[in-house]
C-alpha positions as CSV (number, residue, x, y, z in Angstrom):
1,M,-0.4,0.1,-0.2
2,I,1.4,3.5,-1.0
3,T,1.1,6.3,2.0
4,L,1.0,9.6,2.2
5,E,0.5,11.8,5.1
6,N,0.9,15.3,6.8
7,E,0.3,16.5,10.6
8,Y,-3.2,16.1,9.8
9,L,-3.6,13.3,7.5
10,T,-2.8,9.6,6.6
11,I,-3.8,8.6,3.0
12,Q,-3.3,5.4,1.3
13,F,-3.5,4.0,-2.1
14,K,-3.2,1.3,-4.5
15,K,-1.2,1.4,-8.0
16,L,-4.6,-0.7,-9.4
17,G,-7.0,1.9,-10.8
18,A,-4.9,4.8,-8.8
19,E,-7.6,4.5,-6.3
20,L,-7.4,6.0,-2.9
21,T,-8.2,3.3,0.0
22,K,-8.0,5.4,3.0
23,I,-8.4,8.9,4.4
24,Y,-7.5,9.0,8.4
25,S,-7.6,12.3,10.2
26,K,-5.1,12.2,12.7
27,E,-7.2,15.2,14.3
28,T,-10.5,13.4,14.7
29,K,-9.0,9.8,14.8
30,L,-11.7,8.8,12.5
31,N,-11.4,7.1,8.9
32,Y,-13.6,9.2,6.6
33,L,-12.9,6.8,3.2
34,W,-15.0,3.6,2.9
35,N,-12.9,0.5,3.9
36,G,-13.8,-1.7,0.8
37,D,-15.6,-4.5,2.7
38,A,-16.6,-6.9,-0.5
39,T,-19.8,-7.6,1.4
40,F,-21.5,-4.4,0.4
41,W,-19.3,-3.2,-2.0
42,K,-15.3,-3.9,-2.9
43,R,-14.2,-0.2,-3.9
44,H,-13.1,2.7,-2.3
45,A,-13.2,5.8,-4.7
46,P,-13.1,4.1,-7.7
47,I,-11.9,6.6,-11.3
48,L,-14.5,6.4,-14.0
49,F,-12.7,6.8,-17.8
50,P,-13.2,6.9,-20.5
51,I,-17.0,6.3,-19.7
52,V,-19.5,7.3,-16.7
53,G,-22.0,5.1,-16.2
54,K,-23.4,2.3,-18.3
55,L,-23.8,1.9,-22.2
56,K,-26.7,0.2,-24.2
57,D,-25.3,-3.6,-24.8
58,N,-21.9,-2.4,-23.0
59,A,-21.1,-1.0,-26.8
60,Y,-20.7,1.9,-28.8
61,K,-20.1,3.1,-32.1
62,I,-17.0,5.0,-33.8
63,N,-17.2,5.6,-37.6
64,G,-20.1,3.0,-37.7
65,E,-17.9,0.4,-35.9
66,F,-19.1,-1.1,-32.4
67,Y,-16.4,-1.3,-29.6
68,E,-17.1,-2.9,-26.1
69,L,-16.9,-1.2,-22.5
70,P,-17.6,-2.7,-19.1
71,Q,-20.0,-0.2,-16.8
72,H,-18.0,2.8,-15.8
73,G,-14.5,2.0,-18.3
74,F,-11.2,0.2,-17.4
75,A,-9.3,2.7,-15.9
76,R,-10.7,1.3,-12.2
77,D,-9.6,-2.0,-13.1
78,L,-5.7,-1.1,-14.8
79,E,-2.5,-0.7,-13.0
80,F,-1.4,2.9,-13.1
81,S,2.5,3.7,-12.8
82,I,3.8,6.1,-10.6
83,V,5.5,9.2,-12.3
84,N,6.2,11.6,-9.5
85,K,6.1,11.0,-5.5
86,T,6.9,13.7,-2.9
87,T,6.0,13.5,0.8
88,S,2.7,15.3,-0.1
89,K,2.0,14.5,-3.3
90,I,1.8,11.7,-5.7
91,T,1.1,11.3,-9.2
92,F,-0.1,8.2,-11.2
93,E,-0.2,7.8,-15.1
94,L,-1.9,5.2,-17.0
95,T,-1.5,5.0,-21.0
96,Y,-3.0,3.5,-23.9
97,S,-1.6,0.1,-24.7
98,K,-2.4,-2.7,-27.4
99,E,-5.4,-3.9,-25.0
100,T,-7.1,-0.8,-24.6
101,L,-6.9,0.1,-28.1
102,I,-9.1,-2.9,-28.5
103,N,-12.2,-1.3,-26.6
104,Y,-11.0,2.2,-27.0
105,P,-9.8,3.1,-30.0
106,F,-8.3,6.5,-29.0
107,K,-4.4,7.1,-27.6
108,F,-4.5,8.9,-24.5
109,T,-2.3,9.7,-21.2
110,L,-4.5,9.7,-18.0
111,Q,-2.7,11.3,-15.3
112,V,-4.2,11.4,-11.6
113,S,-2.7,13.2,-8.8
114,Y,-3.6,13.4,-5.1
115,E,-1.7,16.2,-2.9
116,L,-2.0,16.8,0.8
117,K,-3.0,20.3,2.1
118,K,-3.4,20.4,5.8
119,N,-6.9,18.5,6.6
120,Q,-7.6,18.3,2.5
121,V,-6.7,16.2,-0.3
122,L,-6.6,17.6,-3.9
123,V,-7.5,15.0,-6.2
124,N,-6.7,16.3,-10.0
125,Y,-7.1,14.5,-13.8
126,K,-5.4,15.0,-16.8
127,V,-6.0,13.6,-19.9
128,I,-3.9,14.1,-22.5
129,N,-4.4,13.5,-26.1
130,V,-1.7,11.7,-27.9
131,D,-3.3,10.4,-30.6
132,D,-3.2,12.2,-34.3
133,T,-6.9,12.7,-34.4
134,T,-9.8,14.1,-32.0
135,I,-10.6,12.1,-29.1
136,F,-13.8,11.3,-27.1
137,F,-14.1,10.5,-23.7
138,S,-16.1,10.8,-20.1
139,I,-14.4,10.8,-16.7
140,G,-16.0,11.0,-13.1
141,A,-15.1,9.9,-9.7
142,H,-16.6,7.8,-7.3
143,P,-15.7,8.3,-3.7
144,A,-17.6,6.4,-0.7
145,F,-17.5,7.8,2.7
146,N,-18.7,5.9,6.0
147,C,-22.0,6.7,6.9
148,P,-22.3,6.3,10.2
149,L,-18.9,7.8,10.5
150,V,-19.0,7.4,14.3
151,K,-19.8,4.6,16.4
152,G,-23.5,5.0,17.6
153,T,-25.0,6.9,15.1
154,S,-27.3,5.4,12.5
155,F,-27.2,6.4,8.4
156,N,-30.6,8.2,9.0
157,D,-28.6,10.6,11.2
158,Y,-26.9,11.8,8.5
159,Y,-27.8,14.5,5.7
160,L,-26.3,16.1,2.5
161,E,-25.8,19.8,2.8
162,F,-25.7,22.5,-0.5
163,E,-24.0,26.0,-0.2
164,K,-27.7,27.3,-0.8
165,A,-31.2,25.9,-1.7
166,E,-30.7,24.3,-5.3
167,K,-33.0,23.9,-8.6
168,P,-31.3,21.1,-10.9
169,T,-32.6,19.1,-13.3
170,Q,-33.0,15.8,-11.6
171,L,-32.2,12.6,-14.0
172,F,-33.3,9.1,-13.5
173,L,-32.2,5.6,-14.1
174,N,-34.4,2.8,-15.0
175,P,-33.0,0.2,-12.0
176,Q,-34.2,-2.8,-14.3
177,T,-31.4,-1.7,-17.2
178,G,-29.0,0.9,-15.5
179,F,-29.9,3.4,-18.1
180,R,-31.1,6.5,-18.2
181,N,-35.3,6.5,-18.9
182,N,-36.6,9.6,-20.8
183,I,-38.1,11.4,-17.5
184,S,-36.2,14.2,-16.3
185,K,-37.6,17.2,-14.4
186,T,-36.5,20.6,-12.9
187,I,-36.9,20.0,-9.2
188,N,-36.6,22.3,-6.0
189,L,-33.8,20.9,-3.6
190,E,-33.6,22.2,0.1
191,K,-30.0,23.3,1.0
192,Q,-30.4,19.9,3.5
193,I,-31.2,16.6,2.4
194,D,-32.2,13.9,5.4
195,L,-30.0,10.6,4.2
196,S,-32.4,7.3,4.4
197,Y,-32.5,4.1,2.2
198,D,-35.6,5.4,0.7
199,L,-34.1,8.0,-1.2
200,F,-32.0,5.3,-3.5
201,K,-34.8,2.6,-3.8
202,N,-34.5,3.1,-7.6
203,D,-30.6,3.3,-7.7
204,A,-28.4,6.9,-7.7
205,L,-29.9,10.3,-6.8
206,M,-28.6,12.3,-10.1
207,F,-28.5,16.0,-11.0
208,E,-27.5,18.3,-13.3
209,G,-27.1,21.8,-13.1
210,I,-26.2,22.1,-8.9
211,E,-24.1,25.1,-8.5
212,S,-22.9,24.8,-5.1
213,K,-19.6,24.1,-5.4
214,K,-19.1,22.4,-2.1
215,V,-21.2,20.0,-1.0
216,S,-21.0,18.3,2.5
217,L,-21.7,15.0,4.8
218,K,-22.8,16.1,7.9
219,S,-24.6,14.5,11.2
220,K,-27.2,15.4,13.4
221,K,-25.6,13.9,16.4
222,H,-21.6,15.1,16.5
223,N,-19.7,18.0,14.4
224,H,-17.8,15.4,12.2
225,G,-17.7,15.3,8.3
226,I,-16.6,16.0,5.1
227,H,-17.2,18.7,2.5
228,L,-16.5,17.7,-1.3
229,H,-15.6,20.5,-3.0
230,I,-16.3,20.3,-7.0
231,P,-15.6,23.6,-8.6
232,N,-16.5,22.4,-12.6
233,W,-18.4,19.3,-12.8
234,R,-21.7,19.0,-15.1
235,Y,-22.9,16.2,-13.0
236,L,-23.6,15.5,-9.7
237,A,-24.7,11.9,-7.9
238,F,-25.0,10.1,-4.9
239,W,-25.3,6.6,-4.4
240,T,-25.6,3.9,-1.6
241,K,-26.2,0.1,-2.5
242,K,-29.1,-1.0,-0.5
243,T,-30.5,-1.0,3.1
244,N,-27.9,-1.0,6.2
245,T,-24.7,-0.3,3.4
246,P,-22.8,1.9,5.7
247,F,-21.5,4.2,2.9
248,I,-22.5,7.2,1.3
249,C,-21.1,7.9,-2.7
250,F,-20.2,11.5,-3.8
251,E,-20.2,11.3,-7.5
252,P,-18.8,14.5,-9.8
253,W,-19.1,13.4,-13.2
254,M,-18.5,14.6,-16.9
255,G,-20.5,12.0,-18.8
256,I,-23.6,10.0,-17.9
257,A,-24.9,6.6,-18.8
258,D,-26.8,5.9,-21.9
259,N,-30.3,6.6,-22.5
260,E,-32.8,4.1,-23.1
261,N,-33.1,5.3,-26.8
262,T,-29.4,5.9,-27.7
263,D,-28.3,5.5,-31.3
264,Q,-25.1,4.3,-29.4
265,V,-22.8,7.3,-31.2
266,Y,-20.1,7.8,-28.9
267,S,-19.3,11.6,-30.1
268,T,-22.6,12.6,-29.7
269,K,-23.1,10.9,-26.5
270,E,-24.6,13.1,-23.8
271,G,-21.9,14.6,-21.9
272,I,-19.2,13.0,-23.9
273,Q,-15.8,15.3,-23.7
274,E,-14.1,16.3,-27.1
275,L,-10.1,16.8,-26.6
276,S,-8.1,18.0,-30.2
277,V,-4.7,16.8,-30.8
278,N,-1.8,17.5,-28.3
279,K,-4.5,19.2,-25.7
280,T,-4.9,18.4,-22.3
281,Y,-8.3,18.1,-20.3
282,E,-8.0,19.1,-16.7
283,N,-10.7,18.9,-14.0
284,E,-9.9,18.6,-10.0
285,Y,-12.1,18.2,-6.9
286,R,-11.0,18.1,-3.0
287,F,-11.8,16.5,0.1
288,E,-11.8,18.6,3.3
289,V,-12.3,16.5,6.6
290,F,-13.5,17.7,9.7
């Protein structure tokens, strides 16, 4: 296991998926990141690339030819290399290979860096086009936080907090297929959403157009939690797996699952990112624990 630490935090990673596996606060003595217990969900904070969500028939079309990708893409299941490491920062890298070109016919470099700053973890994504043509992709984050966070509390003692009341578009998944259905609606969200497993009976809560740049997990029973700072993401989802699952995922995305009526053309897929030759796409978010 790879470790970074400062006087506030200890964080750990694995090279598989460049995945963050632990956020421990030396001040609060709490573990904030989900432990990956496979009884519930084996992952901690996977990186979603080069798609977010599920493709119809796990397939998509480029220039009339079909290619296949699993839900959320392949980056989370491939080994990254470490290209730089200091006492406070680490950068992982995944580059295209003969294997990735079979299912994703674009040449890319994906860099993921984590940096400690006091009680915060800064996460940066870079997608570099090393092809001789425009490439297309989606990217997203999927960190899971312990909920309950403190012993003696329950999932229902926690709530989500935005910076202000919101009026986003809510998108809906068909829980049987995993695809978006044709229903979407503008809704009024209070600044605070009390957590309950009922919220997730039809899978993830998905929103487009959240204006808050900080979303928090807080408790009615204690003063600890986490702020997720998300300055530039199109979609934001929340997810937990089933009743009594002890975590909640905060998911900023640039991309989304296929619509049930998709034509499967990758370059026009909703939320897809387009990147010209020799250009770099960059986005970031950060955890702040308290």
